[in-house]
N, C-alpha and C positions, 0 to 999 in steps of 0.2 A: 504494500500500500504506500502510495506517495504521501509524504507528510506524516505528522503525528496527530492522531485524533484528539490528543489532550492539549495540543497547542496550535490549532488551525488559525488562530488570530494572527500568529506570526506570518503565516503565508499571506493572509489578507493585507497586513501592514506593508509587506515587501512589494506586493504587486500593485497595490492601490494607486500610488502616484503615477506610475507609467501607464497603467490601464485607464485611469481617470483622464489623463491628458488625451489619450486616443479617443475615448468615448466623447469627451467634450468637442473635439474636432469633428467627429462624425455627426453629432447632434447639431452643431453649428452649420455644417454643410447642408444637412437636411432642411434646417430652418431657412437657409438662404435660398433654397430651391423649391420650397413648398410652403403652403399655409400651415400654421400651427394646428388647426383643426383637422388637417389631413393626416397627421401623424397617428398611426395605429398602435396596436399593442406590440410589446417586446417579447419575443420568444427566445429562450436560451435552451440549448440542447447539451446536457451534461452539466449538472449543477455542482457536483462534488460537495464542497462545504458551504457554498453559497457566496463566496467572496466576490466573484465577478458580477453576479446578479445584484448584490448589494451595491456595488460600485455604480452600475448603470442606473439603479434605482435612485441613488443620490444625485447623479448627474441630471437625470430627467427631472427630478424635483427641483434642482437648482435653476432649471430653465422654466419652471412653473407650468410644466406640461401635466396637469392634473388628470387629464382624460386617459393617459396611457396606463394600461394594465400590464403586469409582468407574469409570464408563464415560464416556469422552470421545469423542464422535462428531464427525467433521469431514471434509470433502472435502479441506481444505487448499488448495482452488482459489479461495477467495473466494466472494463472492455470485454467483449465476447471472446470465446476460445479461438475463433477464426482470425483473431488479431495477429497471430503469429505469422500469417501469410501476407500481411500488409506492410508497406513501407520498409522493405528489406529488414523485417523483424525488429524495427525500432521500438515497437510496443510489446507489451506482454498481457496475456489474459489476466483479468481481474485488476489490472492497473487502474487506478482512480476509483477503486471501490470505496464507498462511503456508507453513510447511514442516514436514512430519511429523517429520523427524529433529531439526529445531531445537526443536520442542515437546518431544520426548523429552529432549533435552539440558537444556532449562530445568527440566523436572520432575526430572531427575536431580540437578541443582544444588540444587534445593530439598529434596532428601532424601526424596522420596516412596517408598513401598514398592510395588514392581512386582508383588508378590503380591496387592495389593488394587486397583491402578490399571491400567486397560486403555485404550489408545488404539485407536480403530477408524477406519481411514481409508476413506472412500468416501461415496457419496451415501446418504441415509437409506433410500431405496427398495431399495437393494442390501444394506444392512447391518443395518437394523432390521426384520427380518422373522421369520416363524415358524421358519425353519431355524436362524437364529442364536439366537433366543430359547430354543429347547430346549437348545442346547449351553451357553448362559450360565446357565441355571437351575442347572446342576450346577457348572460350572467353566469358566473362559475364560482363555486366554493370548493376549496381543497380540504376543508375541515369537516 
């Protein structure tokens, strides 16, 4: 497992400044090219401990984009066994394995608003499909 589940905040603190700068640039670019109201929801695939999701949440809030919802998709089981055949074996099965409750705890500690942030546990083929898309179009609750 990458990182120490007892110290994920250290990962967050090290990544945040670099990631935040890139997220700010991306949001600024979007706002320069489109109306604020046209900005839709943010979907993140692979939540791990929730540090990048929290970072984007903070950036979006700093721009006052209160209509954006955040969906974090993850199996929390790590990379699949077939990973050994990808990218010249740069990755390994179960790398990035995490824990759903632990990610929730980290997001709570960072003060995210659960009315706007939703964690979706499961494989993409089971969770990102037409049945779920229809319900998310109106409202979604992960708890």
